[in-house]
C-alpha positions in Angstrom: 18.9 90.6 0.8 16.0 88.2 0.7 16.2 87.4 -3.0 19.8 86.5 -2.7 19.2 84.3 0.4 16.3 82.6 -1.4 18.3 81.9 -4.6 21.3 80.8 -2.6 19.0 78.4 -0.6 17.7 77.1 -3.9 21.2 76.3 -5.2 22.4 74.8 -1.9 19.4 72.6 -1.6 19.8 71.7 -5.2 23.3 70.6 -4.7 22.5 68.3 -1.8 19.1 67.0 -2.7 18.5 63.9 -4.8 17.1 64.8 -8.2 13.4 63.9 -8.0 11.5 62.3 -10.9 9.6 64.5 -13.3 5.9 65.0 -13.4 4.1 62.9 -10.7 1.6 64.3 -8.3 3.8 64.1 -5.2 4.2 67.4 -3.3 7.1 66.1 -1.2 9.6 68.3 -3.1 7.5 71.4 -2.1 7.1 70.5 1.6 9.9 72.2 3.6 9.6 69.5 6.2 10.3 66.7 3.7 13.8 65.3 3.2 13.1 65.7 -0.5 12.4 69.4 -0.2 13.6 71.3 -3.3 13.2 75.0 -3.4 13.7 75.0 -7.2 10.7 72.8 -7.7 8.7 74.8 -5.2 9.5 78.1 -7.0 8.7 76.7 -10.5 5.4 75.2 -9.2 4.5 78.5 -7.6 5.2 80.2 -11.0 2.6 77.9 -12.6 5.2 75.7 -14.3 5.5 72.0 -14.1 9.0 70.4 -14.3 9.0 67.9 -17.2 12.6 67.0 -16.8 15.8 68.1 -15.1 19.5 67.6 -14.9 22.4 68.8 -13.0 25.3 69.2 -15.4 28.5 70.9 -16.2 28.3 74.1 -18.1 26.7 74.2 -21.5 29.0 74.5 -24.6 30.5 78.0 -24.6 30.5 78.3 -20.9 32.7 75.4 -19.8 35.7 77.8 -19.5 33.9 80.4 -17.3 35.8 80.5 -14.0 33.9 80.1 -10.8 30.8 78.4 -12.3 30.1 75.9 -9.5 26.8 74.4 -10.6 24.4 74.4 -13.5 20.9 73.0 -13.2 18.6 72.7 -16.2 14.8 72.2 -16.0 12.5 71.6 -19.0 9.2 73.2 -18.1 5.7 73.7 -19.3 2.4 74.8 -17.8 1.4 71.1 -18.2 3.9 68.5 -19.3 1.1 66.0 -20.2 3.4 63.2 -19.0 6.2 64.3 -21.3 9.8 64.4 -20.0 10.9 67.1 -22.4 9.7 70.6 -23.4 11.0 73.3 -25.8 11.1 75.6 -22.7 14.0 75.5 -20.3 15.0 77.2 -17.1 18.7 77.2 -16.3 20.3 78.1 -13.0 24.0 78.9 -12.8 25.7 79.3 -9.5 29.0 81.2 -9.1 31.6 80.9 -6.3 32.4 84.6 -5.9 31.2 88.0 -6.8 34.2 88.4 -9.2 33.4 85.3 -11.1 29.7 86.2 -11.1 30.5 89.6 -12.6 32.5 87.9 -15.3 30.0 85.1 -15.8 26.9 87.1 -16.4 28.0 88.6 -19.7 29.5 85.2 -20.7 26.1 83.5 -20.2 24.3 86.3 -22.1 26.8 85.8 -24.9 26.6 82.0 -25.0 22.8 82.1 -24.8 21.9 85.2 -26.9 18.3 84.2 -27.3 17.7 83.6 -23.6 15.8 85.8 -21.2 18.1 86.3 -18.2 17.7 87.4 -14.6 20.6 87.7 -12.2 21.1 88.1 -8.5 24.5 87.1 -6.9 25.4 84.2 -6.8 22.8 83.0 -9.3 22.0 83.7 -12.9 18.7 82.3 -14.2 18.2 81.9 -18.0 15.1 80.9 -19.8 14.9 79.6 -23.3 12.2 78.5 -25.6 9.0 80.0 -27.1 7.7 81.0 -23.6 11.0 82.2 -22.2 9.9 85.8 -21.3 6.6 84.7 -19.7 8.3 81.8 -17.8 11.2 84.0 -16.5 8.8 86.7 -15.4 6.6 84.1 -13.6 9.7 82.7 -11.7 11.1 86.2 -10.8 7.6 87.2 -9.5 7.8 84.3 -7.0 11.1 85.5 -5.5 10.7 87.5 -2.3 10.6 91.2 -2.7 13.1 93.3 -0.8 
């Protein structure tokens, strides 16, 4: 499935790529030929969002005990960060190690983040929070390949 392959590629590239600085006008993270290529940044940019800040972290509180959660990556985003490194809007990507842990993890994420807008496609769950969560999540999902 193209969506799964794209999302899996996003997570794999995320895990091996160096985290790039926020803001800036460089397009190196959106150039597939660049050693700094980052599908997450490319997808967010295509969705009309600028990455104000990001971090790769362990699971947020309430999710640290979820089995099979391999990676959590959090982006603060805005249509224009205006040089800021934070935003009230976040996009979170959660990668799971197996279908079994994914199936258990989806409701755990929804429970731990009850105000988030959530999209899921094995092995990734994407959660958006903040005042523009629904619009931001819809814009990101619209950039994923259709199957």
